[in-house]
N, C-alpha and C positions, 0 to 999 in steps of 0.2 A: 506462467509463474516464473519469477526471477530467482536468482541465487540469493541465499541469505546466510546468516552465520552458521546455520545447521544444514544447508542444502548446497551441494556442488554439482554442476553439470559438466560432463566430459563427453565430447563427441566420440573419441576413440581412446583406447588404452595406450598409454605411453609411459615414459620414464618418470613423469611427474606424479603418477598415481600413488606410489608409496608415500610421497611427501604429503599428499592430501589425507591419506589414512592416518599417518603419524600425527598430523595437525589435529584431527578429530579425536584421536586417542588422548591427546594432551589437553583437549578443550573440555571444560566442565560439563558441557551439554552433549558431547558426542555429535554425531551428524549422519547424513545420508549422502552417498555419492551415486549419481545416476550416470551410467555409461550408455551412450546411444542417444544423448540429447545435447544439442549445441548450446553455446553461451546465451543464445537468444531464446532458449526454451523450445526450439523446434526439434521434433523427433527425427533422428537420422537412422536409428537402429544399429544393431551390431551383427556381424556375421559370425557363423560357427559359435553360437552362444555357449554350447556345452564345453568346447575346447577352451574358450576364454574364461569360463567359470573355474575350470581346473587350474588354469594358469594363475589366476588371481589367488586362489587358495594356497597354491604352492609358494607364490611370492610372499604372501603375508606370513606364512608359516616359517619361512627360512630367512627372511631379510629384515625382520623387525625385532628389536630387543627393548625390554623384556618380552617374553612370549605374549602374543595377543590372541592366542587360541581361546575361544569362548567369548571373545569381545567383538566378534563381527559375524554377520550373516550375509549371504549372497542369495538374492531372490530374483528369479526370472519373471518378467512381466511383459504384457503386450500393450503397446500404446500406438494408436493410429495404424493398427495392423502390422506393427514392426516389433521385433524383439529388442528389449532393453534389459540391462542388469541394474538391480538396485542393491547397493552395498551399504548395509546398515552398520555403523561403527559406534560402539559404546565408549564412554569415557573410562579409561583404565584406572585401577587402584594403585598401580605401580609407576605412576608418572615420575619422571619424564620418559617417554618412549622415543626411540630414535632408529634411524636406518643403520643396519649393522656395519656396512662397509665404511661409513663416514664417522662412526663413533658418536659419543655424547658430546656433540659440538654444534656450532651454528650451522654447519653443513648437513648434520644428520638429524637435528631436533627441530621440530616446527610446531606451531600452535595456530589455531584458527583466530583470525582477527577480522571481524566483519565478514566479508565474503571471500577472503583470501587466506592462503596458508603462508604464514610469515616465519622466518627463522627466529629461534629463541635466542635471546642474549645469554651470556654466561651467568648473569645475575638471576634471570628467570629460571635457568636450569638448576642453579643452586637452591633457589627457593622451593621449587617443586620437589627436588631430591630430598630436601629436609623434611618434607611432609609425606614422603613415600611410605605406604603401608608395609610394615615389615613383619607383622604378626598374622599374615593371611594363612589360611589353612593349607595352602600349597607349600608354605615354608616351614610350618611346624612339624616336627618329627612325630610320627605315630607312636602312641604308647606301647604298641606291639609291632613286632617285625615279622612274626610267623603268620602272615595273613594269607588267606586263600580267597579266590574270586569266582567260584563255580556259579553262584547266583548271577553275577554280572555277566558271565559268559552266556548263560541261558537267555538273558534278556537281549543281549546283542545278537545271538543266533536267531531269536524270534523276530528281530527287526531286520533280518537278512544281512547282518554284518558279522564279521568274524574277528575275534581278538587273537592276534598273532603273538609270537614270542616277545615282541617289543611293546606290547600294549601298555605296560606300566609307564614306559617312557613317553609313548605317543599320547596317552591320556593325562600326562603330567601327574602321575601318582607318586613320583619321587621328588624329594627336596634337592637342594643344591649339593648335598653330600652323598646323594645316591641312595638314601634311606627312604622307606615308605613314609609318606606324609599323612596329614589328617584327612586329605581327600581319599587316599587309599583306605584309611581306617573306616571312613564312612561307607565306602563301597564294598568293603570286605564282608565275607559270610558271617563273621561274628565280631561284635563290638559292644560297647556299653551304651550306645545311643538308642533312645526309645521315644517315640512320639506318643503323647497321651491324649486320649479322647475321654471326656467326662460328660455325664448327662445329669441334669438337676431337675427336680420337681419344683416348679415355681419360677420366680424371676430372679432369684439370687443364689448364692453358693452355699446355702444352709443345708438343704436336703439333697445329698448326693445319692443317686439311685443306680448309677452305673459308672464304672471306671475301668478303662482298658489301656493296655500297653501295646504299641505296634512298633516293634523294633528288635534290638539286639541282633540284627541281621543287616544285610545290605540296605542302605537307605532307599534304594530303588524299590526293593521289595516292601519296605515299610511304607513308602509313599503310596504304592498300589493298594496296600491293605487299608490305609486311611481313606483313599478314594472309594473303596468298596464300602467302608463304614458310612461315609457321607451319602453314598447312593442309597443305602438302606434307610438312613434317617430322613432323607429328603422325600417325604411322603407326597403322594398325589392327592390333592383335595378336589372333590367333585361337587358341582352345583348344578341342579336341574332347574332350568328356566322354562317358560312357556314355549320358547322357540328352539332351544338347543340345550345340549349337555355341555357344561364348561368344566374342563379339567385343568388344574393348575398345581404346580408343585410349591412346597413351602418356600423354597429358595430357587432362584434361577440357576439351573444346572451348569450352564457354561461359565457364568461368573464365579460360581462356587468352586468349580474345578480349577479355574485360573488362580483364585485366591489361595487354594491349598498348595498348588505348585509353586506360586510365588513365595509363600511362607517357607516352603522346604528349601528352595534354591537360594533365597536371600537371607536365611537365618545365620546368625553368628554362632558358629560351632566351636570357636576357640576355647570356650569354657565347657565344652562337651554337653551343652544344653540343646534340646530339640524343641520344635514348635509344639503348641498344645491347642486342642480344639475343644470347645465347651458348648454344649447344647442347653438352652433354656426354653421355657414355654413360649417365649416371644421373640427369640433371636438365636443366632449362632455367633460365637466369638472365636476368631482365629488369631492367635498370638505368636509372633516370631520374635526372637531375641536380636537386639541390635536396632538402634535408631536409624535415622536418615544418614547416608554417607556424608563425610566431611565436605562442606562447601555446597551442599544441596539443600535448598529451602523447600518448604511445602509447595510453593508455587511452581518451582522447577519440577518437582516430583509429579504433580498433576499435569504438567505440560508435556510429560513424556521423556524427561531427561533420564537416561539409563546408565547407571553405574553398578554393574553386577558385583555383589559382595563376594561371590564365590564363582569366578569365571570358569574354573575347572569343572565344577558341578554343572553349570549352565551348559557347557559343551557336551557333557555326557547325557544330560536330559534331552538335549536337542538331537543327539545321535539316536536316542531311543524314541524319538518323535513324541515325547511328552511335553515339549515346548515347541511352538511353531517357529517363531523368530523373535529376535531381541525387541523388547518394548511392546510386544503385542498383547501381553496379559492385562495390563492396567486399563487400556481402552475398552476391552471386553467387559471388565468389571464395571466401569463407569457408565456403560450403556444402560445398566440396570440400577446400580446403587450410587448414591450421591457422595460427594467428597467428605461430607460430615460423618460418613461411616468409617473413616480412617482416623485413628488416634495414634499420635507419636509421642515418645518420650526419649530420653537419652539412652535408655537401655532396652526398649522394646518397641515394636510396631503392632498395633491391634486393629483388625477389621471386624466391625460389628454389623451384621446384616439382619434386618428385621424379618421375621417370618410373616407369612400372609395367612389370613383366614378366608372364609368362604365369601366374604364381601369385598375381598381385595384390599383390606385394611390390615393394620397391625393387630395382632391377636390381643384381645382384652381378657380381663380376669374371667368373665362369664364364658367366653369362648374356650378358655383353657379347660374348664370343667367338661364342656361338651366334647372338646378335642380328646380329653383323656379317655372318655368312654367310647364315643363313636369312632375316634381315630384309632383306638386300640383294636377295634373289631374291623371296621370298614377299611382303615388304613392298612391293617395287617393282611387282609384278604384282597379287597378290591384294589388298594393302593399297590400291593405287591404284584398282582397279576393283571386284573382287569384295568386298573389305573394305568399301568404301563402300556397295555395294548391300546387303550383309548388315546393315550398321549401320542403314541406312534401314529394312529389313524389321523389325529388332528394335524400332526406335522406333515404327513403325506398330502393331506387336503390343502394345506397352506403352500406346499412346495411340490407340485406335481412333477414326477420324473426324478425325484431324489433317489440317490443310490445308497447302498448299505454303508459305504465309508462315510458319507455325509451324515447319515442317520446316527451312526455311532458317535461321531464327533459332536453332533447337536445334542443328543440325549445323554452322552457319556455313560453308555451301557456296555456290558460284555457281549462278545460275539454270540455266546450261547443264549443269552436272554433275547437278543435281537432275532435270532433264528426262530426261537419259540414264539415270540410275538408275531413275527411275519407269518408263521405257519397258522396261528390262530386266525389271523385276519384273512388269509387265503381260504382256509377251510370254511369260514363264514361268508365267503364270496364278497368281502368288503374291499379288497384291493386286488390289483392285477399288475403283473410285471410286463413291460413292453420294451422291445428293442433287443439288441445283442447282449449277451451275458456281461461283457466288459464295459459297455457304454450305455446300456439301458437303465431304466429306473422304475419306480413304483407309482401307480396311479390309483385313485379312488374309483371303484366300480360305479358306473352311472346306471342306477336301477330304474331310471325312467325310460330307458331305451328298450 
């Protein structure tokens, strides 16, 4: 594979690395830098990969202006049995970015042109500066300054990370004047932001049967509450055939989780509006406010161009392991749902995912009636307990040796639910754990032996 406008190979880390990062930050598509691969695409590997990873983080944090925290990811990979680093860089909303010691000049500002990082002319710098986003939530002053962050501290502690006395500065919760910004307001224990989930009987918004508010608290807590609600509504459907029992959920759990997280992180909060989720008999609709970023077409969006609307939020969600890496969410969604499930306007983005029925088709009117009766009983009992256990058994059958972390990620369930399901399967002698506690996994019991 050769270098392109969005891929750069570097055999070793050197002084030109910052130039390459700045060039991708200023380029509408962002890009990826591979360290440990030469210009011909040959894998050379890197030494002391952990030390190099820390060095790069420190360099990017301290030497690029404006702050690019939340706009890059560093991923370790193996290629040809050698360690390499993959540095994913998103296009920034505050372009032009530049190397601090050279200032906003041709020596400090670069942009990707073809497969090279080229100096930006004064005219290019002026044009980008004129388009710079000035109303980002990182710059807007919070409507309240008496904020507390106990909920955020709890989530960081649970992730094995500690918020020290400088956390507000480190997480970019302060604006240029040193006041709490809108990011801080969203992360605080109390605010006016609430995510709405609504449920309708039928295919339109006429018959509202359930309306919930998830919020007025840390947006992290609200996100987790919404994910719990989604898990509850995403029932397991069962079909008995002559050969086997087939269990399937209304919506793909992985894609649905990614869609919710994307809606939360990329929502336009400048007007204090939060995403909304609506359930219908035949679909789920996830709406976030704000259209595509300036300069990004639909084609670019589906090709993976990443321009985070709220880079500060993206950084926190990644800290809490709610997001894996930049640009990873959309590909997971598109593995299951087609591009026509996305709808864009100037003011909002909406994802519409069709539900499945027992024949793997979209639910029809007749199916809706049966689903209301049978789903209410069987879905409430079997879907909540037996359905989850059976779904877990099917997953282990498909992926022998899978561990608990991988199961939780695949099924998007709580640790408590997973422990209960595993216990049920072990008690029924349907699964067995093999290997060491840290490296082993689960297997289906071979009852023919």
